[in-house]
C-alpha positions, 0 to 999 in steps of 0.5 A, spaced: 320 517 336 319 511 332 314 511 327 308 505 325 312 500 321 319 501 325 322 494 327 325 496 334 328 492 340 324 493 346 328 491 352 328 483 353 322 482 349 327 482 343 325 485 336 318 488 336 314 492 330 311 499 332 304 497 330 300 503 333 302 510 336 296 511 340 292 514 347 290 509 352 283 509 355 284 506 361 282 508 368 288 511 372 292 512 366 293 519 363 289 519 357 293 525 353 299 520 354 302 517 347 303 510 347 307 505 342 303 498 341 308 493 340 308 487 336 313 482 338 316 478 332 317 472 336 310 472 340 305 472 335 299 475 338 302 478 343 302 486 344 306 491 349 303 498 350 309 502 353 309 510 353 313 513 348 317 517 353 319 510 357 325 511 360 325 504 364 326 500 358 331 501 353 328 501 346 332 502 340 332 501 332 333 494 330 340 493 327 340 494 319 343 489 315 350 492 314 350 494 321 349 486 323 354 484 318 359 489 321 358 486 328 358 479 326 365 481 322 367 484 329 366 477 333 373 474 332 376 480 335 371 481 341 374 481 348 370 477 353 367 481 359 371 481 365 368 478 371 373 480 377 370 474 381 364 469 381 360 473 386 359 479 381 358 474 375 351 474 375 350 482 376 355 483 370 351 478 366 344 482 368 347 488 366 349 486 360 343 483 358 339 489 360 344 494 356 340 491 349 347 493 346 348 488 341 356 488 341 356 487 349 351 481 347 356 478 343 361 479 348 357 476 353 356 470 348 364 470 347 365 470 355 360 464 356 362 460 350 370 461 353 367 459 360 364 453 358 370 450 354 374 451 360 369 447 364 368 442 359 376 441 358 376 440 366 371 435 366 365 439 368 359 442 366 357 449 364 353 452 370 345 453 370 346 460 371 351 461 365 346 456 360 340 461 362 344 467 360 347 464 354 340 462 352 337 469 353 342 473 350 343 468 344 335 469 343 335 476 343 341 477 339 340 472 334 333 474 333 335 481 331 340 479 327 336 474 323 331 479 322 336 484 319 339 479 315 333 476 312 335 469 314 333 464 320 336 463 327 340 457 325 343 460 319 346 466 324 348 461 329 352 457 324 355 463 322 357 465 329 360 459 331 364 459 325 367 466 327 368 463 334 372 457 331 367 452 333 365 448 327 361 443 330 
């Protein structure tokens, strides 16, 4: 169980602060059940209520600064995600996004980055699906890393690009 003040990752909502652990008084909801009231860091003013025992959406502690640094240091050695064929591509991307696993998020960024470079070398643009998943994963991951490392997303993006060998 998380505590008030903890920073957690809540599914695709990204980093949230546990603002309160409470009972919710609403018709049709068990008034004895405990809920987290989460405040998304990127959406000021938004609130998320979720059961403490929620198993449908992944909730995990946010990375610590040392875990974030270690993860970033591993970027050059990461293998891209294996995509057997284009028919399975989107399902694999969705699965990685839903995993809320920062290492897997980096692997999908590596995969999408490599794929974009290959397509550009062939005179083609990145697909809209690839761009959509790249932005989604990048937003979640870089947001978490920026908070863990106490800097802004632009700094994280620069750092990651240099690790991928892209110094533009």
